[in-house]
N, C-alpha and C positions, 0 to 999 in steps of 0.2 A: 847386604843387611848392615845397617848402622851399628857400630859397636856401642855398647852401653857404658863401659868403663874406660876412663882415660887416665894417663899419668900426669901428675902435677908435682912441681918442684917448688919447695919453699925454704925459707931460712936465709940468713944474711949471706951465706956463701952458696946457697942453692944446693945444699947437700942433704936435705930432708925430702923424702919422696912420699907422696900421698896418692891414693886411688879415689877418683871423683866419679860418682854416679851421675851420669848425664841426665837421668830422668828425675831424680829427687834433689840433685845438687849437693848431696851429702859427701863430705870429704873424710876419708879414713886413712890413718897412718899405716904405711906398709912396714914400719919398724926395720928399715934398712937404709944404709947410706950408699949402697952399691947400685948404680944405675942399671946394670945388667940384671940383677936380681929383681929390681923393681919392675922392669919391663916384663920379665917372665911372670911375675905374680899378676900383673894387670892382664897379660895375655891369657893366663889360666882362668881368671874371673870371666873374661869375655867368652872363652870357650865353654865354660860351665853354663853360662847364660844362653849361648848360641845353640847348643845341642837340643834342649827341650823346645826352644822356639822353632828350630828347623824341623823337628818332628811334628810340631803342631801345624806348620805350614804344609808339610807333605800330606798330613791327614786331611787338611782342608782341601787340598788339590784333588785327592782321590774322591772325597765325599761330594765335592762340587760337581763331579761328573754326572751324578744321579740327581742331585738337588742343588741347583745354583744358589739358592738363598740360605743354605745351611750355615755358611760362615757369618752371615749378617743377622740371622734370626735371633731376636731377643726374648727374654722371658715375658715381656708384655705381649708379644705376638702369640706366645703359648696361652696366656691368660685369655686373650681375645678369641682364639680358636676354640678353647674349651667352652666358652659361653655359647657358641653356635649350636651345640648339642643339647642345650638346656632350655626349658620353657617354664612359664608360670612362676610360682614362688621359688622354685629351685634356681631359676635364672636370677631372680632378685637377690637371693642370698649369696649367690656366687659373685655378682657384681659388687655387692656391698663388701664382701670379704676381700676382693681384689683392691679395694681402696685403702687397705691397711697400710699405714706409713712404714711399717717394717719392710714391706716389699719394695720400697723405694731404693733400697740398697742394691737390688739386683734387677729392678724393673727394665732398665735399658742396657743391661749387660748382655753381650752375646752368649748364647747358651753353651757353645763349645768352649768358651773361655772361663766358665764358672769353675771355681775351686771349692773344695769342702769348707774352707774358712768362710767363704761368702755365705753359705747356707747357715753355718753356725752363728754368724753375726745376726742374720735375720731371725733365727730362733731365739737368740738372746734378747733381742729388742722386742720381739712380738709376744703374743699371748698363746693360749691353747688353740684358739681358732687359727692363728698363724701357722702353727705346727701342723694342724690337720690339712689345711689347704696347700701348704708347701709340699707335703707328701703327694697330694693329688696332682699338682703341677709337674712335679718331678716324674711321677709315673706316666703322666700324659705324654711328656716329652720322650720318655723311653718307648712307649707304645708307638709313637709316630716316627721312631727312628731318628729323632733329632739329637739324641744323645747316644754315644756308643756304649756307655755304661752309666750306672747311677752316680750322681755327684757324691752322695753320702752312702756308705754301706748300711745295710738294714740294721745292723747291731749298733750303729753309731747314732741313730735317731733317738732323741730323748723320749722317754716314756710319757705318753699323754695322760695327764691327771685331770679329770673333770671335777668340777665342784659337786659336792654332795647334793643329791636331789631327794626330796621327800614329798609325801602326799599331803593333801589337805585333810585334816581330821574332821570328824563329825561335829565336834564342839566348835571348831573354827568356822566351819561352813554355816552352822546355825547362827553364830554371832555375826558373820558377814551378811547373811540374809536379813537378820533382825535389825541391823543398823543401816541397811540400804533403803533410802527413801524413794529412789526412782523405781517405779513399778516394772518397767521394761528390763532394767538392769538386774533387778531382784529375780525376775523370772529367768533371765539369762543365766545367772549363777545356779539357779535350781536345775536348769536343764544340763548345765555342765556337770553337776553332781550326779544326776540320774543317768545321763547318757555317756559321760566320760569322753566326749568328743573333743577334738582340737578346737581352739577358740574360734577360728575362722569357719570351720565346718558348722559349729552350732549357730554362729551369727548368720550364716547363709541358709538356714533351714526355712522351708516354706510350708504352707498348709498342705500341699500335695505330697509332702514327705511322710504324712501321718496316715496310717491305715487304722481308722477307728474301729472297724469291725473286728480285726485280729489284734488290735492294740499293739501296733508295731510302728516304730520310727525307723525309716531306712533312708540312707543317703550315700553318695560316693565321696570318699575322702579327696579333698583338693590336692593333697600332697602326692598321693600314690595312685589315686583313681580306683582303689579297691572299695567294694561295697561294705557298708557298716549297717548291720541289721540288729535292732534292739527291741525286745518286747518290754512295754512299760506297764507299771502297776497303778494303783489308785492315787498315790501321791503325785506322780508325774502327770497323770491324767488331769488332776485338778489344776495343775499349772498350765497345761496345754489348752484346757478349756478357756482359760482367761486370756489367751493370746488371739490375734486376728485369725478368722476362719478362712480368709482368702489372702493370697499373696505371701510376702515375707512375714515370718513370725516376729522378727526383730528388725523392723524397718530402719530404725535409727542406728542400731549397732552394726547393721549390715554395711552402712556407708562409711563407718570409721575404719581407720587403719589399725593394723595389729598393735603397733606401738601405742596408739591412743587407748585402746581397750586395756592393754597391759598397764599403762600408767594409772588409769582409773582404779584398777584392781589393787595396784601397789599402794595408792593413796589410802584406799579403804583399809588395807592390812596395816598400814602405818598408824592410822588412827586407833586401831584396835590393839596395837602392840604385837602383831604377828610378824614373824620373819622367816625367811627360808622357803617361801612358797610363791608360786606364780599361777597364772591361769592354767598353764600346762600341768600343774600339780593335780588338777582334777582328773586327768587321765591316770596318773599314778594311784589316786585314791580309788577310782573305779576298779582298777586291776587288783589292788590289794583287798578291797572288799570282796571281790569275786573269789579270790583265792582263800580268804579267811573263812567264808561260808561254804566252801567246798563246791563252788560252781565249776562244771567241767571246763578244762582248759581250752578245748577246741571251740566251745561256745563263746567263752570270754574273748578268745582270739578273733573270732568272727565279728563279735560285737564291736570291738575296738578297731577292726580293720587292719590287724597286723598280719602281714604275710609270713613273717618269721616267728617261730616259737621262741627263738633266742631273744628277740626284741621284746616279745610279750613277757617272758620271764624276767627280763631286766626291769620292766615296769613294776612287776609284782614281787620283786626280791625282798622287799622290806616288810612284807605281810607277816603277821604273827598268827600262826595257825595252832589251835589247840585241838589235838586229835582226840576224838571221843573213844570210849571203850568199844571194842568190836561188837560185843553183844548189844550195846545200846544202839549202835549204828544199824545192826541187823534188825532191831526192833523198829527203828524209824522207817527203814526201807519196807518193812512188812506192813506197817500201818499206813504208809503213804506210798502207794504203788506208782504215783506220778514221778517219784524220785528215782525209781528203778529204770525207767526208760524216758528220760527227759527228751523233749522235742522242741524244735523251733521252726516256725513257719517260714517258708521261703517266699521271697517277693518276686 
């Protein structure tokens, strides 16, 4: 193994000794004029460097017996391998996230040679998304036994802080609809308000998804594949009646990309002076409305297509609920028997 440090002699009489790093070219004074001491100091530096490198070489030798590629496998290989298990929009999001320039710092670095400082540099250069996906890549490498242990200990990962999310208010929605001149886009925003669906799910609705007899709109979420079943009232019925009775309900919106629809909504909000909301804020609005009016959580969860109660509660966490007096609530339940045993038709 080639030594990293060598002895250098300088000075008019050659009595000043320096240590030269052969990799970086940096020269450091040994602060001695004794050649024997200088040689010993350089030898100590080489031994200090040699031991961890020797341990790494031994580890590679043992690991290569079961996986010949383990010493050459880079983080880019891990990113590509992760993509093979994903499909649809999840695959698109993963591929887009892997293009993050912060990952260029480790993209072609062998996994086994990665140090904690390498990850810290990526996290410093990147964003919240970088931190989320770097954890996933690290965990994937651990699960595949490409790493003997985590690069960063769990307690050393910086806490992920997402931007605050809020729902669209009724006043904002009414203003957006009132100022929208495109009929299809106006109906699209109305359906987002009443159905609380993700923007792509609403855009892909067809006439077959509507059960007029039971007044139900049902569809499968594109992201998770879970069914979303929502009973509609008179306001949404009037909107649905104005849409095509065959084929896609929003033929133009259906062909647009998510970013295109988001930009149209953002421009509309900018004209009206609204900030902090996106098309996804309609899902938060539906969840908060359901919680505020006392809609049963399990029904709201089924309507939004949430498999997890924790996820659903995160959507509705900003809802302001005013609890009625118990006697008033008992009186309402007595006068309205339908509230005592709500039901929802299955499709």
